[in-house]
N, C-alpha and C positions, 0 to 999 in steps of 0.2 A: 171836489169829486161829486158827481151826482149820485145820490143814493138809489139803488136799484130795487127798491121794495115793490115797485109796480111793474108788472110784466104784461105786455099786450099778448093776448091769446086769441087766435082765430078759431071760431067754431065751424067745423067742417062736417059735411055729410060724406059717407063712404060711397064714392063713385069714381069713375075713371078720371074725371076732372071735377073735384069737389067744389061746391058753391060756397062762397064766403058769406055765411048767413049773417053774422054780426060780430062785432068786436066787444070783448068784455075785459074787465080788470080783475086781476088776481091780487087781492088786498091781503094785508096782514091778518092773521087769525087773531081776534080780540083776546082770546085766552093767552096765547103766547106773548102778545104785545104787553099784556098786563104782567106776566111773569118776568119779562125782560126789565120792566120798570122797577121790579123789586130787587134786582141785583144792585148791591150797595158798595161803593168805593170804601166807605167807612167800615163796613163789615169785613171787607177783604183785608183792610189794614189791620183790624183787630185779629184776624186769623193769622196774619203774618207775624204780628207781635207775639202772639202766643207760641208759634213755632220757634221763633228766634230765642225765646226765653229759656229754652232747654240747653243752651250753650253749644252743643254739637248734636247732630242727628246722624253721625257716622254709623254705617251699618254695623261695625264691630264695636261701637261704644257700649257703655253699660246698659243692661236691661233690668238691673235690680234697683237702681237709684230712682226714687219717686219724683225727683226734681230735675235731673239732668240726664241727657243721653237719649238714644233712640227708643229705649223701653218706655220712658216717661212720655215721650212725644207721641208714640202710637197709642198709649192709654188715653192721652188727652184727646186725640182725634176720635178714638172710639167713643169717648164721653160725649163729644159733639154729635156724632151720629145717633147715639142713644137718646140724646136730648131731642133731636129732630124726629125720631121715631114716635115720640109721644104726641106729635101733632099730625101724624099720618093716618090715624084711624086704624092702626094695626097693619098697614100695608108695608111699612118700612121696617126692616130688621137689620141689626148691626152685628158684625162678627169680627173676630181677629183670627185670620187664617195663618196658623203657625206651623213651622217645620224646622228641623235641625239640618244645617248644611255642613258637610264635612270639609276639611281643608282641601283646596284644589291646587296648591302649589303656585298660585298666581296672586289673586287678591283676597283670598280667604286663607288665613294662616292658623286658624284654630276652629274647632266646632262652633258654629254660629247659630244663635237663636234668632230665627228669621220670622217676620210676621207682616203680612199685608192687612191693612184695615179696610173692611168692606161694608158697604150699606146697600141693601137690595130693596128697591122700590118695586114690589110685585105688581105685574099688570093685572088689570081688572077683568080681562077676557080669559076665561079658563081654557079656551081653545087656542089662544095665542101664546106660543112658546118662544117668540123672538126675544133676543137679549141685545141691549145696547150698553156699551161700557164707556164711561168717561173716567180718566185717570191722570194722576201726576205722581211723581216719586217724592217721598218724604225725607229721604236720606240726604245728607250734605257732606261736604269735604273742603279741605284746604289744598295747598299745593301738593303735599305728599298724600297720595291716595291711601296709604296705610296709616296715616296719622289719625288715630281715633280719639285723642285726648285734647287736641287744640280746639280753641273756640272756632266754630264754623257756623256762622249765622244762617247761611243758605237762604237768605230772604227771597232772592229771585230764582236761584237754582237749588232746589225747585220748590221753594216755599210758595212761589207764585202759582205754579200748577196745582200744588196741594191745597192752597187757599181757594183756588177756583173750584176744585172738587167739593170742598166743604161748603162753599157758598151755594153751589148748584144743588147740593143735597138739602140745604136749609130752605131754599126757595121752592124746589120741585116736590119736596116731601108732602106738601099740603095738597097736591093735585093728584088726579087720577089719569092714568093712561092705559090703553089696552095692552100694550107690550111692557116688558120689564126693563128697568134701567138700573145698572149697577154703578155705584160710585166707589172708586177704590183709590187708596193712597198706597203706593208700592214701596217696598224696601229694596236695597241692594242695587239700585241703578248704577251708582258710581263704581260698584265692584264688579259690574259685568251684566247688567240687565237681569239680575237674579230673580227679583220679585215678579217681573213680567214673564220670564221664562216659566216660573212656577204656575202663574195664573193661566197663561196661554196653553200650557200642557194640560191643566185641569179642564179647560174648555174643550179640548180634544177628547180626553178620556171620558169625560162625563157627557159628551155629545151635545153640548150647548148649541142652540140655534143662534149663534153669535153673528149678528148682521153688520155691526160697525163698531170700531174702537176709535175714540178721540183721545189722543195722548197729548197732554199739555205740559210743556217743559221749557222753562225760561221765557216768560211771556209778560213781564211786568216792567221792563225798562224801555224808555223811549229814545235813548241816545247811545251813540257808539263811541268807542275810543278811536284814535287815529284819524278817522274822517270827521269826527265831531258832528255828525248828523243828528239832529233832534227832530223826531217825527212820531207822533202818536196816532197817526191815521192809517197805518198799514200793518197788517198781520200776515205772516207767512204760513202756508200750509204745505208741508212736504209730503209727497206721495211717490211710491215706486211705480215703474212702468210695467215691464214684464214681471209677473209674479215669481218670487224666488222658488216656488214649488215646481216651476217649469225647468229648473236647471238640470233635472234628471228626467225630462219628458220622454216618455216612450209611447205616447198615444197619438203623436202627430199634431198636437195642439199648437206647437210653435210654428210648424209649417203652415197651418191654417191661418194663424194670426198674421204671419208674414204675407201670405197669399192675398188676404183681404185687407191688409193695412190697418189692423187693429192694435198696433204696438202701444198706442197711447190710451187704451181704454180698458185697462185692468180694473179689478174691483177697488183697489186703493185710489186710483186716479178718478174713477167715477164718484167715489165718496168725496174726494177733494173738491170736485166741481160742485157737488151738492152743498158742501160747507160754504163755498163761496156764494152761491145763490141765496142760501138761507141767511147767512151772516149779513150780507149786504141788503137783504130785504128788510131786516129788523133793526140793525144797529146803525145809527146815524154816524156820519163822518168817519167811516172806516172802510177801507178797501182790503179785501182778502186777496192776497197775492199767491198764486199757485206756483210752487217751485217743483219742477218735474225731475226730482231725484228723491230717493228714499230718505236721505239725511245729508247733513253738512260734511265737508271734508274733515277727516281725523276725529269725528265725533259719532255718537250713536244715541239711540233713544228707545224707550220702552214700547214703541209701536212695532219694532222690528221682529221680536219673537212671534207676534201674531201674523204678520205678513209672511213670515217663513213657514207658517203652518196653513197658509191659504186664506186667512181671514182678511177682511177689508179694514185697514188701520192706517191712520195718518198722524202726522206730528204737527201741532199748532205751536208756533214760537214767534217771538218778537221779530220785528223787521231788522233792527240794527242792534246787534249784540255788543256788549261792552266787556271785553276780556280782562279789564282791570278789576272787574267785580265777579269773576267766575274762577273757581278753583284757585283761590289766592290766599296765602297767609295774610293775616291782618297786619298792615304796616303802612308807613309813609316813606316814599323814596322820591327825592328831588321835587318835593312839593306835591306829589301825586299820591292820593290815598287809595290803597288797594284793600279789597275785601267786599264780601257780598252782604252789604248792609241794606236795611229797608229804606234808609234815607236817599238811596240812589234810585228808588223806584217811582213810577208814575201810577198812582192808584186809580185814576180815572181811565187810563189806558188799560190797566188790568181789568177794570169793570167792563169795558167794551169787549175785550177778548173773551172774558167769561161769558158775556151775553151771546157771543157767536156760538159757543158750545150749547147754551140753553136753547137757542133758536133751532139748532140742528137736531138736538136730542128730542125736544118736544114735538117737532114736526114729524120726525121718524116714528116716534112712539105712538102718535095719533093716526098715522097713515095706515092704509091697508098694507098687506104684504105685497111683494113685487108680482107683476104679471107673470104668468107661466107660458112656457113654450113659445117664446117670441121668435118669429121667423120673418125673413125678407125674401120675396119671390125673385129669384135670379134666373129663372128657366128660359126667359125670353128677352130679346133685345128690345128694350122700351126706353122711352124718355120720361117715364113715370116710375113711381116706387110704390109697391104694394106690400103692406105689413099686416101680419096676423098674429094673434095671441090668444091665450086663455085667461080666464079670471084668476085672481090670486087665491091661494088656498086659505088665507086668513083675511077677514075683514070683508065689508060690503062696499065696494067703490061706487061712487056716483057716476064715474066715467074714467077716462084715460087721457093722458097727454102723450102725443107723439112729439119727440124732441128732434131738432135738426140743427146741424152745423156744417159749415164747409170743412173740408178735410184738413186744412191747415189751421183752422180756428181753435183756440185753446178751450173754449167752453161753449155751451149750447146757446144758439142764437134765436131760435124760434120754438114756440110751443103751439101745437094744434090739439084741440079738444074734441073728443067723441065719446058717445055712450056705447058704441059698438065694439066688437072684438076684432076690428080690422079697419084699415084706412088705406086709401090710395091717394098719393100726393102727386101733383104735377111738377115734380122735381126729380132729376135723374139720380138713380141710385149710385151711379158712377162718380158723382160730383159731391156727394154729401155723406155724412154719417147720420144715423138715426138711432133712436132709443125710445122705449115706452115706459111710462110711469102709471101706476094706479093712483087715483085721487079720491080722498074721503069726502063726505058731505060737507065738511068744514073747509075743504080745499087743501088739505095736507097731502103732499106728494110722497109716494114711496121712492126708494132709490131707483134710478133708471136701469133698464135692462137692454143691452144691445142685442139686436136680432142675430139669429144664426141663419146663414144662407140656405134657402130651400133649393137644393140642386136636383130634386126629382119631380 
């Protein structure tokens, strides 16, 4: 597969038929490329070994034993974050966000001592209140979801996502970004997405300007059972279509989406396309595969509580899952070994998948905020497309990209650059989708914003 880290961009002047002044290359940001190179397969393996050493990380396992169980695991993760805080120049702070959960008659059968481990890398721009979250869940399980005492290594599910978060914190804590990045390892995923529910609700109540959530869950194995496919060159990103918040729509937004054909361009799906572009730009020998559904059949993930509240959140997960090594009691049957052990993982594959997260987070945190009031002129019958927007509220962009793709195409095909607050393209608005990004001096792009039709 050809790596897509170079994108051809046409510099255009705003006019009825823009002149193609020149063609330039959008290259990798040297700072981000250097950070990518620091992600280590050996370091990720050490994080996994540390997590597995606690025997089980079941949500309802002991919180008082210093060597075993979920309590010891979260203190170990907190210690890692505190260690990295020392190299951050005071920008990184680590906390254990705890609460008590009462029995729910389902997967919580006693009052549970819950805790998400969080590290916050504060942005350097005091006017920038944007927040980006990267997360994985630290809890593990065997076949019986209520079995809190059996050994449950959880190396891949979700030691892989947790290790990725720890590694991202290790690498990024030395750098400065205008916006804030939160690294969090969640509890209670296997018992019903409990840690994610808690944190997503916090984001709502505390009115965080939460722009994107990258949820990493089961991302370190390169081979599947049944089909026996072995492939460490593809990573799936799941994203919802119509936002869950629209299920009770009373504003007419669903009718507008249906009328203009934007069913495939919700916030989560826009973020997924962004992950694909940035991941393939920076990570060699990896294709980011967009899966257009919120999650897999019969399964769920910690991104869901965020999308249910209207935030942009996606799930990153390996291409070929092996169900012999997920939610299994440790055993051997008919010569087949069951259990979620580290020996069944591919740590270079995990390195690449972790690097996709880094490329996305760093680019987002360095970019200006999104353009404001993006509109498309639909008042007249024309074979051209006129777009207008206002400058972002945060950051000083050097210019803007207008993105374009055919209506059936899964991701953006072309980018046009301008320093102005509008552009007219010689392409029919009836045949393409468009969006606008703000671009920093270093070439870091904001998330795209689709235009609202200007009907007056």
